[in-house]
C-alpha positions in Angstrom: -1.9 5.1 -4.4 -2.2 5.7 -2.5 -4.7 5.1 -2.1 -5.2 2.4 -4.5 -2.1 1.9 -6.6 -5.0 -4.3 -21.5 -3.5 -7.4 -22.6 -0.3 -5.6 -23.7 0.3 -4.3 -20.2 -0.2 -7.8 -18.7 2.2 -9.3 -21.2 4.8 -6.7 -20.5 4.6 -7.3 -16.8 4.8 -11.0 -17.3 7.9 -10.7 -19.3 9.6 -8.8 -16.6 8.5 -11.3 -13.9 10.1 -14.0 -16.0 13.4 -12.2 -15.7 13.5 -9.5 -18.3 16.0 -6.9 -17.0 14.9 -3.3 -16.7 16.6 -0.7 -18.9 19.4 1.3 -17.1 18.5 4.9 -16.5 21.1 7.6 -17.0 20.3 9.0 -13.6 20.8 5.7 -12.0 24.2 5.3 -13.7 25.2 8.7 -12.4 24.1 7.7 -8.9 26.2 4.5 -9.0 29.2 6.7 -9.5 28.2 8.6 -6.4 27.9 5.3 -4.5 31.3 4.2 -5.6 32.8 7.5 -4.4 31.1 7.1 -1.1 33.0 4.2 -0.8 15.2 -16.7 4.2 12.1 -16.5 6.0 13.2 -14.9 9.3 12.7 -16.8 12.5 11.0 -14.8 15.2 13.6 -13.7 17.8 12.9 -15.0 21.3 15.5 -13.1 23.3 14.5 -10.1 25.3 15.5 -6.7 24.1 17.6 -4.0 25.9 16.7 -3.7 29.5 13.6 -1.7 30.1 12.7 -1.4 26.4 11.2 -4.7 25.3 7.5 -5.4 24.7 5.6 -5.0 28.0 8.4 -2.9 29.7 7.2 0.0 31.8 6.5 3.0 29.6 7.4 1.2 26.4 5.3 0.3 23.5 4.0 -3.3 23.7 5.1 -3.9 20.1 8.6 -3.7 18.7 8.7 -2.8 15.0 11.1 -4.8 12.8 13.6 -1.9 12.8 13.9 -2.1 16.6 14.4 -5.9 16.4 17.0 -5.6 13.6 19.2 -3.1 15.6 18.8 -4.9 18.9 19.2 -8.5 17.7 19.8 -9.0 14.0 22.8 -6.8 13.1 24.3 -9.9 11.6 22.1 -9.3 8.6 23.7 -6.0 7.7 27.0 -5.9 9.6 29.8 -4.6 7.3 27.5 -4.5 4.3 26.6 -1.7 1.9 22.9 -1.1 2.5 20.2 0.3 0.3 17.0 1.3 2.1 13.5 1.5 0.6 11.5 3.6 3.0 9.4 6.7 3.5 8.2 8.9 6.5 6.6 5.8 8.1 10.0 4.2 8.6 10.4 5.2 12.3 11.0 3.3 15.5 8.8 3.4 18.6 10.3 6.7 19.6 9.8 8.4 16.2 13.5 8.2 15.2 13.7 7.5 11.5 15.1 4.2 10.2 17.4 6.3 8.0 18.9 8.1 11.1 19.2 4.9 13.1 21.0 3.0 10.3 23.3 5.9 9.7 24.2 6.1 13.4 25.1 2.4 13.5 28.8 2.0 12.9 28.4 -1.6 11.7 26.2 -0.4 8.8 27.1 1.4 5.6 23.9 3.0 4.3 24.7 4.1 0.7 21.4 4.7 -1.0 17.7 5.5 -0.4 14.7 4.4 -2.5 11.3 6.0 -2.3 7.9 4.4 -3.2 4.8 6.3 -4.4 4.7 9.7 -2.6 8.5 9.7 -2.1 10.8 9.2 0.8 9.3 12.1 2.7 5.7 11.3 1.7 5.0 14.7 0.4 4.0 13.9 -3.2 0.3 13.4 -4.1 -1.0 10.3 -5.8 0.3 10.1 -9.3 2.8 12.9 -8.8 6.2 12.8 -10.4 9.1 12.2 -8.0 12.5 12.8 -9.5 15.9 11.4 -8.6 17.8 13.7 -6.3 20.8 13.8 -3.9 19.6 14.4 -0.3 21.8 17.0 1.4 20.7 16.2 4.9 21.5 12.5 4.7 24.2 12.8 2.1 22.7 10.0 0.0 21.3 9.5 -3.5 17.5 9.0 -3.6 16.0 6.9 -6.3 12.3 7.0 -7.1 10.6 3.6 -7.5 7.4 5.3 -8.7 7.9 6.8 -12.2 11.7 7.4 -12.3 12.2 9.3 -15.5 14.1 12.3 -17.0 11.1 14.7 -16.9 7.4 14.8 -16.0 5.1 13.2 -18.5 2.7 15.9 -20.0 -0.2 14.1 -18.4 1.2 14.8 -15.0 0.7 18.5 -15.6 -2.9 18.4 -16.8 -5.7 16.3 -15.4 -4.0 14.7 -12.4 -7.0 12.6 -11.4 -7.3 11.0 -14.8 -3.5 10.6 -15.0 -3.4 8.9 -11.6 -6.0 6.3 -12.8 -4.0 5.6 -16.0 -0.5 5.7 -14.6 -1.2 3.9 -11.3 -2.0 0.6 -12.9 1.0 0.5 -15.1 4.4 -1.2 -14.5 6.4 1.4 -16.4 8.6 3.5 -14.2 8.2 1.4 -11.1 10.6 -1.5 -11.7 14.1 -0.8 -10.1 16.6 -0.5 -12.9 19.6 -2.8 -12.6 22.0 0.1 -12.0 19.9 1.3 -9.1 21.0 -1.7 -7.0 24.6 -1.9 -8.1 27.1 -1.1 -5.4 24.9 -2.5 -2.6 25.0 -5.8 -0.8 21.6 -5.8 0.9 18.3 -4.1 0.1 16.1 -3.3 3.1 12.3 -2.5 3.0 10.8 -0.6 5.9 7.4 1.0 5.1 4.1 0.9 6.9 1.4 -0.8 4.7 -2.4 -0.4 5.4 -3.6 -3.9 4.8 -5.4 -3.3 1.4 -4.2 -4.9 -1.9 -4.4 -1.7 -3.9 -2.1 0.3 -1.7 0.9 0.3 -3.9 3.7 -0.1 -1.3 3.6 -3.9 -1.4 3.8 -3.8 -5.2 7.0 -1.7 -4.9 8.2 -4.3 -2.4 7.5 -7.2 -4.8 9.2 -5.4 -7.7 12.2 -4.6 -5.5 12.5 -8.2 -4.4 12.6 -9.4 -8.0 15.3 -6.8 -8.8 17.3 -8.0 -5.8 17.0 -11.6 -6.9 18.2 -10.7 -10.4 21.1 -8.7 -8.9 22.1 -11.5 -6.5 21.7 -9.4 -3.4 20.0 -10.0 -0.1 16.5 -8.6 0.6 15.4 -7.8 4.2 11.9 -6.8 5.2 11.5 -5.0 8.6 8.0 -6.0 9.5 5.3 -3.6 10.7 1.7 -4.1 11.9 -1.3 -4.6 9.6 -3.1 -1.5 11.0 -6.6 -2.9 10.5 -5.7 -6.3 12.1 -4.4 -9.5 10.7 -7.6 -11.5 10.9 -10.2 -9.8 8.6 -10.3 -10.7 5.0 -12.7 -9.3 2.4 -13.4 -8.9 -1.3 -12.6 -10.9 -4.4 -9.4 -12.6 -5.2 -7.5 -10.8 -8.0 -7.9 -12.8 -11.3 -4.3 -13.4 -12.3 -2.7 -12.5 -14.7 -5.6 -10.8 -16.5 -6.1 -8.0 -13.8 -2.6 -7.9 -12.5 -1.3 -4.3 -12.3 0.6 -2.0 -9.9 -2.6 -1.6 -7.8 -2.7 -5.4 -7.4 0.0 -7.7 -8.6 -0.9 -11.1 -7.3 -4.1 -13.2 -6.6 -4.9 -12.1 -3.0 -8.1 -10.5 -1.7 -8.7 -6.8 -1.4 -8.4 -6.9 2.4 -5.8 -9.6 3.0 -5.1 -9.6 6.7 -1.3 -10.0 6.4 1.7 -7.9 7.2 4.2 -6.7 4.6 6.7 -9.4 5.9 4.1 -12.2 5.5 3.2 -11.0 2.1 6.9 -11.0 1.1 7.2 -14.6 2.2 4.1 -15.5 0.2 5.1 -13.6 -2.9 8.6 -15.0 -2.8 7.5 -18.6 -2.6 4.4 -18.6 -4.8 4.6 -15.8 -7.4 8.0 -14.3 -8.2 9.8 -15.8 -11.2 13.1 -15.8 -9.4 13.2 -16.2 -5.6 14.9 -13.5 -3.6 17.4 -14.2 -0.8 14.7 -13.0 1.6 14.8 -12.5 5.4 11.9 -11.1 7.3 12.7 -9.5 10.6 9.4 -10.0 12.5 8.0 -7.6 15.1 7.8 -8.6 18.8 4.6 -8.3 20.8 2.2 -8.0 17.8 -0.9 -10.2 17.8 -3.1 -10.8 14.7 -6.2 -9.4 16.4 -4.5 -6.1 17.1 -5.6 -2.8 15.5 -2.8 -0.2 15.1 -4.0 1.9 18.1 -3.5 -1.1 20.3 0.2 -1.4 19.5 1.1 2.0 21.1 3.4 2.5 18.1 3.2 6.1 16.7 0.9 6.6 13.7 2.7 8.4 11.0 0.6 9.3 7.9 1.5 6.6 5.3 0.5 8.8 2.4 -1.2 12.2 1.9 -4.7 10.8 1.7 -4.3 8.3 4.6 -4.3 10.7 7.5 -5.7 8.5 10.3 -6.5 5.0 11.4 -10.1 5.9 10.7 -9.1 6.3 7.0 -7.4 3.0 6.9 -10.4 1.3 8.5 -12.8 2.3 5.7 -10.2 2.2 2.9 -10.4 -1.6 2.0 -13.9 -0.8 0.6 -14.2 2.9 0.0 -11.0 3.0 -2.2 -13.2 1.6 -5.0 -15.1 4.9 -5.2 -12.0 6.1 -7.1 -13.2 3.9 -9.9 -16.5 5.8 -10.2 -17.4 9.4 -11.0 -18.1 10.1 -7.3 -15.7 12.1 -5.3 -13.9 9.8 -2.8 -13.1 12.8 -0.6 -9.7 13.6 -2.0 -9.0 17.3 -1.6 -10.8 17.3 1.8 -9.5 16.5 5.3 -11.5 13.3 5.3 -10.5 11.3 2.2 -12.4 8.0 1.8 -14.6 8.8 4.7 -16.5 11.4 2.6 -18.0 10.6 -0.7 -20.5 12.4 -3.0 -21.1 14.5 -6.1 -22.7 17.9 -7.0 -25.8 16.1 -8.1 -26.5 14.1 -4.9 -29.1 15.0 -2.3 -27.2 14.4 0.9 -30.3 14.1 3.1 -31.9 11.6 0.8 -28.8 9.4 0.3 -28.0 9.3 4.1 -31.6 8.2 4.7 -31.4 5.4 2.1 -28.1 4.1 3.4 -29.0 4.2 7.1 -32.3 2.3 6.3 -30.1 -0.6 5.2 -29.0 -1.2 8.8 -25.5 -2.1 7.8 -23.4 -3.4 10.8 -21.0 -1.1 12.6 -21.6 2.0 10.5 -23.8 5.1 10.2 -24.0 7.6 7.4 -24.2 11.4 8.1 -25.4 13.7 5.4 -22.5 15.9 4.4 -21.5 18.7 2.0 -18.0 19.3 1.0 -15.9 21.2 -1.6 -12.7 19.4 -2.7 -9.8 21.7 -3.3 -8.3 19.3 -5.8 -9.2 16.0 -7.6 -12.7 15.3 -8.7 -15.1 18.3 -8.5 -12.4 20.6 -7.4 -14.0 23.9 -6.3 -17.6 22.5 -6.6 -19.9 21.8 -3.6 -20.7 18.1 -3.4 -23.6 16.5 -1.5 -23.0 13.1 0.0 -22.2 11.3 3.2 -19.5 10.8 5.8 -18.9 7.2 6.9 -18.9 7.0 10.7 -17.7 3.6 11.9 -19.5 2.8 15.2 -18.2 -0.7 15.7 -15.1 -1.6 13.8 -15.3 -5.2 14.8 -18.7 -5.5 13.1 -18.0 -3.1 10.2 -17.3 -4.6 6.8 -15.8 -1.9 4.5 -16.0 -3.9 1.3 -19.6 -4.8 1.7 -20.4 -1.2 2.8 -18.8 0.1 -0.5 -21.0 -2.3 -2.6 -24.1 -1.0 -0.9 -23.0 2.6 -1.4 -22.4 2.1 -5.1 -25.6 0.2 -5.7 -27.7 2.7 -3.8 -26.2 5.7 -5.6 -26.5 4.0 -9.0 -30.1 3.0 -8.4 -31.0 6.6 -7.2 -29.0 8.4 -9.9 -28.9 6.1 -13.0 -28.4 9.0 -15.4 -25.6 10.7 -13.5 -23.6 7.8 -11.9 -20.9 6.2 -14.0 -18.0 3.8 -13.5 -14.4 4.3 -14.8 -14.6 0.7 -15.9 -10.9 -0.1 -16.5 -9.8 1.4 -13.2 -12.7 0.0 -11.2 -12.0 -3.5 -12.5 -8.2 -3.1 -11.7 -9.1 -2.1 -8.2 -11.5 -5.0 -7.8 -9.1 -7.4 -9.5 -12.0 -8.7 -11.7 -14.7 -7.4 -14.0 -17.3 -9.5 -12.3 -18.1 -7.1 -9.5 -18.9 -4.2 -11.9 -20.9 -6.6 -14.1 -23.0 -7.8 -11.2 -23.7 -4.2 -10.0 -24.6 -3.2 -13.5 -26.9 -6.2 -13.7 -28.7 -5.1 -10.5 -27.6 -8.1 -8.5 -28.2 -8.1 -4.8 -25.1 -7.2 -2.7 -25.5 -10.4 -0.5 -25.4 -12.5 -3.7 -22.2 -10.7 -4.8 -20.6 -11.2 -1.5 -21.4 -14.9 -1.5 -19.4 -15.4 -4.7 -16.2 -14.3 -2.8 -16.5 -17.0 -0.1 -14.8 -19.9 -1.9 -11.9 -17.7 -2.9 -11.5 -16.3 0.6 -11.5 -19.8 2.1 -8.9 -21.0 -0.4 -6.7 -17.9 0.3 -7.0 -18.5 4.1 -5.4 -21.9 3.5 -2.8 -20.6 1.1 -1.6 -17.9 3.4 -1.3 -20.1 6.5 2.3 -21.3 6.1 3.5 -17.8 5.6 2.0 -16.2 8.8 4.5 -15.2 11.4 2.1 -14.3 14.2 
């Protein structure tokens, strides 16, 4: 990821989804010993919260995250149970207290293990970076990695990290919770902030964990959080399943899906998982589908190292696809996914061409930048910064298509796709094929419409807000 997240790979994934148990890791077995030594659908709550602290209360955030609702109203889900928590730095309440601290402070809950997604529980690992198992001294808990749990770093992790990310990020290997990782717990909780784009790998981690919980016969609880770029907008192609299913997109949903993690969990559980989890979603209170994250008054915590701001999340549903080309997507700068370019691009000329298109809600400023890691590390790149002027009108996926087409037309000898990764991000090979054939962007976008209409109908029963 995160940003983002052959036939053999698809077959391997399909076998797991049909119930193949994951191999038990030695580290996981050791951690189970440590644990032993330490001893459905979620209706929206209607009762008011603690006095002076509910949605709309003076000085309070208008939105309650799922963790707030759990501890105020749904302790019955975890009372007296041994709890495993899948979380990272975004797992906080409206006052920036971590979900870990809040669960540990609740006498009715026995928090016995932590599980980290890509980037780790503390969010400090870069995309594709190895995160080992460890015992957290502060919390006194074992911490399992759900992104590449292994005995030692693969050699590729120590060489070309950018190429390794593209290769590893699409694979299932190392991301399925081993059976022993969930032994000794009664309920597995997921509390992570997603960003509303299919390729962001946290929802894949959630789906894999749901299947592991189902196979282990334990409850699975999702503490819901906002879709930061609203729950209305939908863009891009529907992933072609199972041909293009990977860790950066497991199931047939669009690139920008307009759903929360809890809503996706309900959809995945009912439609796609081979074995249904005993799922409960604890909904937010006060959130409305049209809300952007900065309208919730909840604190923004960086979801991953290259997702620093809501501005990043706004452009990400489209600009993430730049990862699948030989352009820099701005990794290694302070504005990832807002900046893009390459050493061979004339920034002035490209900005002029893109602005001449008159795309809604966006302007392109000529920019020069030198990434300190990832593509073109240490080289000055010419390109543009994306400035969103009207986020309601802005269409990130359409904007990305125009960028790729414009650069490819202007620099046919220099521009190139990373075909396999670009297609996995798209969830189809048809987009790349159309761009390579010189198709008009409007024509490409038109091909998505039937799928988006069908998905809008498919998702409707699973919406909570």
